[in-house]
C-alpha positions as CSV (number, residue, x, y, z in Angstrom):
1,M,0.0,0.0,0.0
2,I,1.4,3.4,-1.1
3,S,0.5,5.2,2.2
4,K,2.8,2.8,4.1
5,L,5.9,3.9,2.1
6,T,8.3,6.3,3.8
7,D,9.0,9.7,2.4
8,L,12.4,8.4,1.2
9,E,10.9,5.5,-0.6
10,L,8.3,7.7,-2.3
11,N,10.9,10.3,-3.2
12,E,13.2,7.6,-4.7
13,I,10.3,6.2,-6.9
14,I,9.4,9.7,-8.1
15,A,13.1,10.6,-8.7
16,K,13.6,7.5,-10.9
17,E,10.5,8.5,-12.9
18,Q,11.8,12.0,-13.3
19,G,15.1,10.8,-14.8
20,W,17.4,10.8,-11.8
21,K,20.1,8.1,-11.9
22,D,22.6,6.5,-9.5
23,I,20.4,7.4,-6.5
24,Y,21.8,7.0,-3.0
25,R,21.0,8.1,0.5
26,C,23.2,11.0,1.7
27,G,23.6,13.5,4.5
28,Q,24.0,17.2,4.3
29,S,27.4,16.9,2.7
30,L,25.8,15.1,-0.3
31,K,28.8,12.7,-0.3
32,R,28.3,8.9,-0.7
33,T,29.5,7.7,2.7
34,E,28.7,4.6,4.7
35,N,27.1,6.7,7.4
36,G,25.1,8.6,4.8
37,E,23.9,5.4,3.2
38,R,22.7,4.1,6.5
39,E,21.3,7.2,8.2
40,G,21.1,9.9,5.5
41,K,17.8,11.8,5.4
42,L,18.4,13.1,1.8
43,L,18.6,11.4,-1.5
44,C,21.3,12.3,-4.0
45,G,21.7,11.4,-7.6
46,T,22.5,12.7,-11.1
47,K,20.7,13.5,-14.3
48,D,24.1,13.7,-16.1
49,E,25.6,11.1,-18.3
50,P,29.3,10.5,-17.4
51,S,31.7,12.4,-19.6
52,I,35.2,11.4,-20.4
53,N,36.7,14.6,-18.7
54,Y,34.5,15.3,-15.8
55,G,32.5,12.2,-14.7
56,R,29.0,12.9,-13.3
57,E,27.8,15.8,-11.2
58,Y,25.7,14.8,-8.2
59,E,23.2,16.9,-6.3
60,A,20.4,16.6,-3.8
61,I,17.2,15.3,-5.2
62,P,14.1,17.3,-4.3
63,N,12.1,16.2,-1.3
64,Y,8.9,15.6,-3.3
65,C,6.9,14.6,-0.2
66,K,7.6,17.9,1.5
67,D,7.9,20.4,-1.4
68,L,4.8,21.5,-3.3
69,N,6.9,23.3,-5.9
70,S,8.8,20.1,-6.7
71,M,5.5,18.2,-6.9
72,H,4.1,20.8,-9.2
73,Q,7.0,20.1,-11.6
74,V,6.2,16.4,-11.4
75,E,2.6,17.1,-12.1
76,K,3.5,19.2,-15.1
77,S,5.5,16.2,-16.5
78,L,2.5,13.9,-16.5
79,P,1.4,12.9,-20.0
80,H,-2.0,14.2,-20.9
81,E,-3.6,10.7,-20.9
82,M,-2.5,10.2,-17.2
83,I,-3.8,13.4,-15.8
84,C,-7.3,12.1,-15.3
85,N,-6.0,9.0,-13.5
86,Y,-3.8,11.2,-11.3
87,M,-6.8,13.4,-10.3
88,I,-8.8,10.2,-9.5
89,A,-6.0,8.8,-7.4
90,L,-5.6,12.2,-5.6
91,S,-9.4,12.3,-4.9
92,L,-9.3,8.8,-3.4
93,I,-6.6,9.9,-1.0
94,K,-8.5,13.1,-0.1
95,R,-11.8,11.4,0.2
96,H,-10.9,10.3,3.7
97,E,-11.0,13.9,4.9
98,P,-14.2,15.5,6.0
99,S,-15.5,18.2,3.7
100,Q,-18.0,20.9,4.7
101,K,-20.0,20.6,1.4
102,G,-18.5,17.3,0.2
103,E,-17.2,19.0,-2.9
104,L,-14.3,17.0,-4.3
105,Q,-13.4,19.7,-6.7
106,T,-12.4,22.1,-4.0
107,Y,-10.6,20.0,-1.5
108,I,-8.2,18.1,-3.8
109,F,-6.6,21.5,-4.5
110,H,-5.5,21.5,-0.8
111,A,-3.6,18.3,-1.1
112,T,-0.3,18.2,0.6
113,A,2.9,17.4,-1.2
114,R,2.9,14.0,0.4
115,E,-0.6,13.2,-0.8
116,R,0.3,14.3,-4.3
117,A,3.4,12.1,-4.2
118,E,1.3,9.1,-3.1
119,A,-1.2,9.8,-5.9
120,Y,1.6,10.1,-8.5
121,V,3.3,6.9,-7.3
122,S,0.0,5.0,-7.4
123,I,-0.7,5.8,-11.0
124,I,2.9,5.0,-12.0
125,K,2.7,1.6,-10.4
126,N,-0.7,0.9,-12.0
127,N,0.6,2.1,-15.4
128,K,3.4,-0.4,-15.5
């Protein structure tokens, strides 16, 4: 069940779908260390292909579960044919919250970044 996944697990699934490669857990230093792999609260990765002269450039992957701006970029990347499925998935997540008028159209717009991440991952998993 998607809601049981941790933020790191959801972030990693989304990052892979968004083209990030060589993803690893890291700490604030963004370095690949044993401690970071074990206890890191961030994900790092690259979108670069290795070059002969420079190798790859690694950076922190957005925290999709906490950042609405990052989730907005993910939503903009959805193919047109998946937008309806995404809205349905988001509405199923938000349905569990009480609404004054019961209007689905208004309360899905107040979805948190985490709820949007869960909806995105659910349609990705169902689409494969």
